[in-house]
LUMNUVO-715789 format. One record per residue: z negated, y negated, x negated of N, C-alpha, C in turn. Coordinates in steps of 0.1 Angstrom, whole numbers, plus 5000, padded with zeros to 4 digits. Example, Ala and Ser with C-alpha at 12.3 -4.5 7.8 and 13.67 -1.06 7.14 Angstrom:
BEGIN
492250574868492250454877492250334868/492950224872492950114863492150004871/
REM end
This chain:
BEGIN
726744901457726845031451728045051443/727945101432728945141421728945281419/730445331420730545471419731645491410/731545571400732545611389733145751391/734445771391735045891392735745921378/735446041372735946071359736746211360/738046181361739046291362740446261359/741046361351742446341345743446351353/743346371367744346391376744446261385/745346181383745346051391745446071406/746246181411746246201425744846231430/744146321424742946361429741946261428/741946161417741046041415741345951429/742645921430742845831441742345871455/742646021457742146081470740646071471/740046101460738546111460738045961461/738745861455738245741455738445681471/739445711478739645671492738545731500/738245861497737245921505735945851503/735645831492734145761489734145621495/735245551494735245411500735045431516/735645541522735545551536734045591539/733245671529731845711531731045581530/731345501520730545381515731345261516/731745201526732745091528732244971517/731044951513730644831505730544871491/731045001487730945041474732045001464/731844981452732844941442733245081435/734345121436734645261431735545231419/735245291407735945281394736445421393/737645421386738345551383738845551369/738545661360739045681347739445821345/740145841334740645971331740046051320/739046001314738346071304736846021302/736146091294734746071291734545951284/735445931272735545811265735745691272/736745691282736845571290735945541298/735245661304733945641313732845581305/732545611292731545551284731745401283/733045371282733345211280733145141293/733445211305733345141317731845121320/731045231318729645231319728945121312/729445111300728744991291729144861297/730344831303730644711308730244681321/730044781329729844751343728444811348/727744861340726344921344725644821353/724644871360724345021363725245081374/725445211374726245281384725245361392/725745381405724545461413725145601415/726245641411726845781412728045791403/728145901396729145941387729646071391/730946091394731546221398732346261385/732146381380732746421367733446551368/734746561364735346681362734746741349/734846871349734246951336735346971327/736646971331737847001322738646871320/738346811309739046691306739646681291/740546591290741046581275739946521268/739846571254738946501246737646591249/736546491252735246571255735346621269/734846761271734846811285733546901285/733446951298732447051300731046971298/730047061292728647011291728646901282/729546911271729546801260729746661267/730846661276731046541281729846481292/729246581298728146541307726946491299/726846531286725646481278726046341273/727346331270727646191265727446101276/727746131289727546021299726146011303/725346121302723846111304723346001294/723646011281723245921271723645781273/724745751282725145611284724545551296/723945621305723545571318722045581319/721445511329720145521332719745681335/718445711332718245851335718245901350/717945801358718045831373719345831379/720345791371721845791378722345921379/722545961392722946111394724546121388/724546221382725946261377726246401384/727446411392727846521399729146591394/729046711392730346791387731046811399/732446781399733546831408734546911400/734547031403735347121396736147211403/737447251399738247361406737947491400/736947511392736447631387735247691392/735247801399734047861405733447941394/732947871382732247931370730847921371/730148031374728648011374728047991363/728448031352727947991339728047851336/729347791337729247651336728447561344/728347621358727247561367726147551362/725547661358724147671352723847571340/724947581331724847501320724647341324/725547301334725547171339724347141344/723747211353722547191361721347181351/721447261339720347261329720347131321/721647081320721746971312721546831321/721346851333720846731342721846691353/722946771354723846731366723046761379/723346671388722646671401723346741412/724446801408725246881418726446941413/726947041419728247101414729047121427/730047051429730847071441732247121438/732647221446733947261443734947171449/736147161441737247071446737947121459/737647251462738147311474737247261487/736347191485735247171495735947071505/735647081519736247001528735446871528/736046761536735546641537734146631542/733746711551732346711557731446771547/731846881538731146921528730746821518/731646751513731546661503730446541509/730646501520729846401525728246451527/728146571530726846631532726246641517/727046691508726646711493726146571489/726746461491726446331485725146271491/725146291506724046271512722646321506/722746451504721646521497721346471483/722246451474722246411461721646271460/722246181469721546041468720246031474/719746151481718446151487717546211475/718046251464717246311453717246461452/718246521461718146661460719246731450/719246841447720446891439721346981448/722446981447723447031456724447141447/724647241454725647351449726447391461/727747391456728747421469728447571472/728547591486728247741491729247851485/730347801479731247921472730547951460/729947851453729247881440728047981442/727247941454726148021457726448171460/727548181467728148311471728348381458/728848321447729148391435727748441429/726948341429725548381424724948481431/725148491444724548611452725248731448/726548721447727348851444726948911430/726748821420726348861407724948921407/724148881417722748931417722549061425/723649091433723549221439723849351430/723149461433723449561425724949621426/725549671415726849721415727049851424/726049931423726250061428725450051443/726150111453725650111466724150181467/723150141475721950221476722150371481/721350451477721550591481721450591497/722150691503722150681518720750731524/720350701536719150741543717950671538/718050561530716950491527716650371536/715350331536715150221547715650081540/715949991547716449851542715449801534/715749711524714849661515713749571522/712649571518711549481526711749341520/711549261529711549101525710149071520/710049041507708749001502708548851500/709348781505709548631503708248571509/707548621519706448541525706948431536/708348431539708848331548708648381561/708448301571708448321585709848341590/710148411602711548421607712148291608/711448181612712048061614712448001602/711648021591711947961577713048041571/713348161575714448241570715648191577/715648161589716748081595717147961589/716047871585716247741578717147761565/716547861557717147871542718447931543/718748011554720148061555721147951556/720647851566721547731567721547631555/720447631547720347561535721447621525/721547741525722347821517723847781520/724147731531725547691536725647561532/724647471525724947341522724547241533/724047291543723847191555722647101552/722746971555721546881554720546901565/719246851564718446861576718946831589/719646731591720146701604721146791610/721846841603722846951608722047091610/720947121603720147241604719347221617/718947101620718247071633719147091644/720447041643721347081654721647211657/721747301646722047441647720847511652/719647461648718447531654717847471666/718447361673718047301684716547251683/716347181672714947121669715046981663/714046911658713946781654714146791640/714746671635714646661620713346681613/712246621620711046631613710546771612/710846851622710546991622711247081610/712547041609713147111597712547051584/712246931584711646881571710346951567/709646971577708347051575708647191572/709747251578709947391573710547391559/711347291555711847291542710847281531/709747181534708647181525707947291523/707747381535706947501534707747591526/709047601528709847701521709647661505/709947551500709747511486708347561482/707347531490705947571485705747731484/706247801494706147951495706948011484/708247951480709048011471708847941456/707847861454707547791442708747731437/709547661445710747591441710547441441/711247381431711047241430712247171439/713247241443714247171451715047271460/715947241468716647331477717647431470/717947391459718947491450717947591445/716847561439716047671435715447771445/715247701457714747781469715847881473/716947841474718147941477718248041467/718248001454718248101445717248201444/715948161446714748251447714948341460/715348281471715548361484716648471481/717548451473718548541469718048651462/717248631452716648731444715648801453/714948751463714048821471714648891484/715948881484716848961494716848871508/716448761508716448691521717948661526/718748641515720148601519721048701517/
REM end
């Protein structure tokens, strides 16, 4: 397994590299400080199984850097944004350009491990702090008039499925959701599939966003 870290802060690169080596003891972890260096390393050492990319870098940064790396690697290579900025517009642009995740640099070790587990399994991951900002922006600015009944949930989800998607919104993988709800992994997997189907979502991130719009979260 080959992993590439692209970040211009040496201390953060080294810390993340040590963490990834702990998660994946057999992995070869490469560290560079710019997109230009990353493109050279990719040409020399491809294929890579995972690329961790900061969005604010010298030279090419942001979505432009993401597009450059995408053009240099195989289409199925997951590129994950790690950023210190909780910028939902940047997140949306990155996901639209093919990023497989947006992880806040403030995330804890367990959160990063869960995120990479989901991403390497083919899912898209967004840090809960980013989802919280998306939910906040989706909420009306003015409070509802008093004495009105609470909004009706039109999602079509069962109460158990609503429990599952609330835990999905926290970024938990199926195994952790199963522990929280005291059920099997297989049961959670069935619930997740049903949630995606009901909300017409292609992945967990789209399901959480749909549930937010429908007032489930």
